[in-house]
Structures are given as C-alpha cells and as structure tokens.
C-alpha positions, 0 to 999 in steps of 0.5 A: 474487490478487497477494500481497506480503510483508515480511521481518518488518516493516511494509508501506508503502502510498503513492502512487508519487510519495510512495513514491520519497521513502521511505528505508527502513532505509538513509537518514533524512528530512531533516525533523522527521518523521524525528526521534525523541523526543529530536530524533535522526535516525531511519530511515523503517523505524524510524518505521514500526516505531513505529506501534501497531496494524494501521494508521497514517500517517506524514508523508513529504515533502509527503505521507503513507503508510499503515503496515500494522503489528502482525504481518506478514501477506501482503497482496493488493489486491482491486479494488472499484468505488470503490477496493478492499480491502487484504486481510491474511491472518492465517489461512485454510485456502487462498486460495480461502477468502480470496477468498470471504470478501472477496467476501462482506464485510457492511457492518456489519463496517467501522469508519471510521478517521481515515486517508486516502491521496492517490493520484496519477496513477501509482497506489500501491505496496505494499512492505516498509518496509525498502526505499527506495521508489525502489530496490525489488528485482525479484521472483524467478521462482517466488516465491509472494509479491512484495516489492512490488506496484503498483496503478493507481487513479483519482487522488484522496483515499481514506478508509480503513475497517478490519475485523477479519473472522472469517467462520468459525472457520478464517478471519481477515482484517485488511481496510483498505478504500480508499474514494474520497472526492474524485476527480481532480487539477485540470488547468490548464484547470480540469478533472480528470484521471481514469483509469477503470481499477483494475488490480493488477500481475501478477507473471506479466506482468513487464517492465522499464521506465524507472521514471521514465516510469511511477511516478517510481522510479529502479530497479525491475521494474514488473509490468503 
C-alpha cells in the first residue's frame, strides 16, 4: 500500500486540474470562498483546518476538494471496480491487518454522505493541505509515507460514503469510499472520453516528468 501523511494537518483529495489552484498555507483564494467570517482573506490551509469531522468539502476555483479532517492519519487508496476506498489508519497492529480489513468490509458499515468529487482526465491527488497543489515537494528515498500520492481514476462524478470500521479490538479504520456515479466527460462529437484503468502511483517507481504534460502541475515529482 502506498501511504501519504501530513505534517499534522488535514489531507486534501482533489482532481489534478483543481489541485493546482490550491494555495495551501502560502497564499489565498481571490474569491469569496477564501474569506473568513469577518470578510478577511484566509489561507486555503486555514479553511481546511476549519472543517469539522472526518470529511468535508471546500470550494476551490471552479470546482471543489475533499478535506480529510479531524486527527491526522496515514492514508492509502485501495482500488475497487467502481472507484476505491481512501483508507485512514487510526490504529492497527500492522499493514497486513489493514489490508485484510479493507478486503472484508461489510456493506452494512457504509453511510452515505452529501459529499462528492468530480474527477477529471488526469486523476486525483491526495496531499498535505499545507502545500500549494502546484508545488508539491518530492518524496525522499526511504520514507515510509509520501507527502502526496497520485491516483488514476476514470473521469466522472464520484459519490462518497464513509465508515468508522472496527473489525476487531486492535484495528480501527476511517474509510471513505469513492463510488462512481456519473461516468466520463463529453467530447465535441458527443461521446465520452473514459480511460478504463485505476492505478495508484508507486513511490518505488518514481520519475521526473514535465508536470503540465500529465497533471497540470508546475513543479513536482510524479509517481508512475
């Protein structure tokens, strides 16, 4: 499993096209979405820290992002046929227990949320809310967790279900299931452009890319 962790704040889940508009703690949205209760301009990171509970959404540019809030937890993405599960490790004896738990999730634990995320043609990024989305730092060799991960998903609108899952006394996971609802993006000929793969980038297969070519970012190390 490829894990991402923050330095102590929330994680952001965003389509690659929207992620580049996220300013982190180093800039502010020039929109009403980036203003505090008294009208003052606040950072995107401050907005993310203001989200209550395990999951929330924030407006960013023409779209939105998911915020994985509450206490910071190392997070991985487990692919499923119709999307996948953001798996947040609250506690467990080891990674094998986490993997086993995610493979055996009963349908009854899921609760629907009002949240959704629109995925573009370049997949999604999961990253520390403190960083600008177009200036994500490279991950150092030997680190157990990355500062961000890239996930390839078919484009479309994904509904989000959540579960606080405790399969036994030594394992507790906070889970967010991305479930494909509306598939694809329209082409000029009226068809839909839909890739058929779901892939999570591997830190062990890292290569530098011209970021605008793949995910519309300025400077980053992409994992393929």
